[in-house]
NUDREN-367532 format. One record per residue (C-alpha): x, y, z. Coordinates in pm, whole numbers, plus 32768, in hexadecimal, padded with zeros to 4 digits. Layout:
N
XYZ ...
end
This chain:
359
5BDFB00B1812 5B91AEA717B0 5BE9AD9D18AF 5BDAAC8117B4 5D10ABC41749 5E30AB1917F5 5F2AABC018DA 601EABBD17B9 5F41AC9316DC 5E99AD6B17E4 5F0EAED517F0 5F1BAFBB191A 5EF3B1321904 6012B1F71994 5FF4B36C1972 5FACB3DF1811 6006B2921770 5FC6B11D177C 60D7B02517D3 60CAAEC11755 60C5ADD0187B 619EACE717AE 62B7ADE017DF 62E2AE451674 62C9AFB316CF 61D4B00615B7 6140B15A1607 5FEAB1C8158F 5F85B33015C0 5E35B3461670 5E3BB4AE16E7 5E80B54A1838 5E16B4A4197B 5D10B5AF19AA 5C64B5481867 5C56B3D218A9 5B0DB32E1901 5B76B24E1A25 5C0BB2AB1B78 5D84B2C41B79 5DB8B1CA1C92 5CDBB0C81BE6 5D99B0E81A9E 5EFEB0E11B1E 5EEEB0201C65 5F63AED91BC8 60B7AF731B77 60E1B00F1CCE 6229AFDD1D86 623BAE861E2A 6382AEB11EE0 6369AD4D1F66 632CAC951E1E 643BAB901E4E 63C5AAFF1F9B 625BAB0D1F25 62B3AA491DED 637AA94C1EB4 6279A9311FCB 611AA9711F41 6081A90F2090 60EDAA562132 5FAAAAFE21AA 5F64AC4A2104 5E6EAD59215A 5DCDADB5200D 5D15AEE2209A 5E11AFCA1FF5 5D7EAF9C1E9B 5D04B0E81E16 5DBDB1A21F2B 5F20B1B71FB3 5FA4B0602011 5F7DAFE32174 5FF6AE7D215C 616CAEAB2197 617FAEB1230E 6053ADF22391 60B1AD1C24BF 6053ABDC2407 612AAC3822DD 625BAC8E23B0 622EAB572488 6223AA802350 6367AB1722D3 6412AADC2420 6397A9732429 6436A93622D6 657DA9DC2332 654BAB26227C 65D2AC5C2326 648CAD142366 6547AE3E23F2 65CEAE822297 6475AE8721F9 6426AFEE2259 6418B1102163 6501B10E203A 65C2B256204D 6625B2D81EF5 671DB3F91EE9 6722B4CB1DAC 687DB55E1DB2 6983B6141CE2 6A74B71F1D56 6A4FB7EA1C16 6929B8D61BFC 682FB8D61ADD 681BB75B1ABE 66A0B74D1B00 66C1B6B01C59 658DB7671CD4 64C0B7241B99 651CB5B61BB2 64C6B5AB1D25 6371B64F1D0C 6305B58F1BD5 6385B43F1C50 62D3B4771D9B 6191B4C91CE5 61B5B3991C04 61EFB2AC1D27 60C9B33D1DE7 5FEAB3151CB8 6059B1AC1CA6 5FB1B1781DF9 60E8B19B1ECE 6108B25E2012 6213B3611FC6 62CBB4642095 6389B56E1FD4 64A0B5F620B1 6529B7472046 6693B75720BD 66E7B8931FFA 66D4B9ED2097 665FBA741F47 6518B9BD1F98 64B6B9921E2B 6413B83E1E65 6354B8D71F85 62DAB9F51EAB 6234B8FE1DBB 614DB8771EC8 6138B9701FE7 6127BAE4202D 6242BB6E20FF 614FBC1321F2 60B3BAC12240 61F9BA1B22AB 6221B9FF2423 634AB912243D 645CB8A8234D 6585B7BB2333 6657B894241B 654FB879252B 6540B6FE252C 66BAB6CB2515 673CB7D92600 6615B83326DD 6585B6D6270F 642EB737268C 6352B6072652 636FB5C724D8 61FAB57C24C9 61BDB6EB251C 6292B75B23F5 61EFB67D22EE 60EFB728220E 5FE9B691212D 5FEBB6EF1FBB 5EE0B7051EB2 5F45B5AA1E33 5EACB48A1EF9 5FB7B3B41F9A 60C9B4BC1F7A 6142B57720AD 6252B67E20CE 635CB6BE21D2 63A8B8262175 64DBB901216D 6509BA7421A4 662BBB652189 6679BB1822F5 66F2B9BF2289 6829BA6E2201 68A0BA77236C 688CB8FE238A 69E0B8C922E6 6A84B99023FC 69AFB8F1250B 6A0AB791249E 6B7DB7DB24BF 6B51B8052636 6A7AB6CC2665 6AF7B57326C4 6AD4B46A25B2 6A62B57B24C6 6A4CB491239A 6932B3D22445 685EB4FA24B1 676EB506238A 673FB38C2394 66EAB3A22506 65FCB4C324CA 653EB40323BC 6538B2B72478 63E8B2F52527 6345B31823CF 63E1B1E5232E 62BEB0F82371 61BAB1EF22F1 6232B20A2188 6292B122206F 6395B2121FEA 643DB3582047 64D5B4301F34 65EBB5181FA8 662AB64E1ED5 6793B6AF1F1F 683DB7FE1EEE 6950B82B1DE6 6A81B8161EC9 6B51B71E1F90 6B0CB7AC20E9 6AADB7042232 6935B70221E6 696FB64F209B 6A56B5532143 6958B5122259 683FB4E8215B 6910B3F32090 6959B33421CF 67E0B3142208 679BB2A020A3 676BB1372038 6766B18A1EC4 6804B2991DEF 67A5B3431CA9 68A4B42B1C05 680FB5131AFD 68E3B5C919FD 6893B6A818D9 690AB64C177C 6A3FB7271783 6BB6B6EE17A3 6BC0B7A118F1 6A9CB6D3196A 6B49B58F1902 6C88B60119B1 6BBEB6531AE6 6B31B4F11AF4 6C8DB45A1AF3 6D01B5471C04 6BD0B50B1CDE 6BE4B3901CC2 6D58B3971D09 6D13B4641E43 6BF7B3781EA6 6CE8B2531E95 6DB7B2FF1FA0 6C7CB3092077 6C45B1962039 6DA9B14C20A0 6D6CB20F21E0 6C29B1472211 6B5AB284220B 6AA2B23220C8 6A03B0DD208D 68EBB13A1F9A 68C2B06D1E5D 68FBB13B1D22 67B5B10F1C64 6842B1C91B3C 68B2B3051A8F 6791B3C819F8 67D4B49018BB 6705B5CF18B3 66D5B6F917C9 670FB60916AA 66EBB6841541 66F6B5701441 6743B668132D 6886B6E813C7 69D7B64013A2 6A43B68C1505 6911B5DD159A 694DB4A714C9 6AC1B4A31520 6A81B4C51696 697AB3B41683 6A68B2CD15CA 6B81B31916BE 6AA3B2C317E8 6A31B17E1745 6B9BB119170C 6C0EB180186A 6B88B0491914 6ABBB11B1A05 6951B0B21A40 688DB19B195B 6716B1C91958 667CB1791807 6595B2A11833 6616B3E817A3 657BB527182D 6552B6111702 65ACB77F1702 646AB84916EB 6425B9BC1714 62DFB94E17B5 63A6B8DC18E6 63BDBA431960 6249BA731927 6202B93C19F8 62D3B9CB1B13 6226BB1D1AFC 60D0BA751B06 613DB9701C08 60EAB84D1B24 617BB6F01B37 6150B5B81A67 5FE6B5541A40 5F59B6AC1A8C 5E66B749199B 5F30B83618C2 6081B78F1901 6162B76217D3 610EB6181728 6275B5B816D6 62F4B5FF1835 61CFB54918D6 620FB41B17FB 6385B41D1845 6357B43819BD 624CB32B19B1 6343B2401909 644AB2A01A08 6359B24C1B22 632BB0EE1A98 64A2B0C01A6E 64DFB12D1BD4 63D6B0391C50 6479AF1F1B8E 65D9AF6F1C05 6576AF9E1D6F 64BDAE531D66 65FBADB21CE7 66ECAE451DE8 65EFAE181F01 65D4ACA81EAD 674DAC871EAE 6761AD272006 665CAC38208D 6713AB101FFF 6856AB87209E 67A1ABC221E8 6717AA6021ED 6864A9BC2199 
end
């Protein structure tokens, strides 16, 4: 890819398309990642998540360790970086991993597909990512690990005090790790009921890992049980996916109404990054009506629409995610765009938190 031209005209490859650095969102099809001629990290690193954009922009003298380029980032928590933030009044304790919960109490809303593809996209944008499977169905886990290879799961680190580092597994994608789930996690709902401060248990279990990742993505189960509540309590950001159906739209309203009760009880404090419309079919009236209704609702809505594709089931069967050779082009492109939107929105809310912390 040519490196000539100003920053305004330069384009960065993200997945199977090119994104204009000027922010115009012009997409140019250049084939799958596996068919490109330059290493993935080299081509997409410049759009990687910079969760601390605001303080960097305001204070360009903050020392940064640039050794992360071409590999997962390592600059977030260097002693010099954290000391500089403290000296300027920033709350360095709040600069640990961004924890993004993907949640909806209705099934079939593509929570798992969103979780695994967003995690892959963030990792391929040179971020250190931990995918946390909080669902006893273990579908996210099945995309990256074999059941026979799993020694510890979420139940072990929450209830049995197993060191979370022992539960984390590497995946085939550089920079992406997995904290797996198994069917045994179904017992965690009952176990939490008997534990003191049960809403905080997952946050406490993940705390030892917070400085080792830029972002954690939590794939939640489709219910409103104690595990979901504890995971939402741990989250700093929230994505709510819904399919383009009337029942899906109704489910969003119900879930967000319930989440407001958690906010009132000071259990949930995560910023709502947005509602994500999935299984969208431009040619159907119901999809267009649901999309229009969401736009008019005043809720934060992602611009990205995840299309409905029969190839989605094939990708699951073959354990493919965005950017993999053989992955559906339209789905890869959509999840690539979503990754960039998430990066932008997290940068925005993270900057706001820092500003509030320094006030």
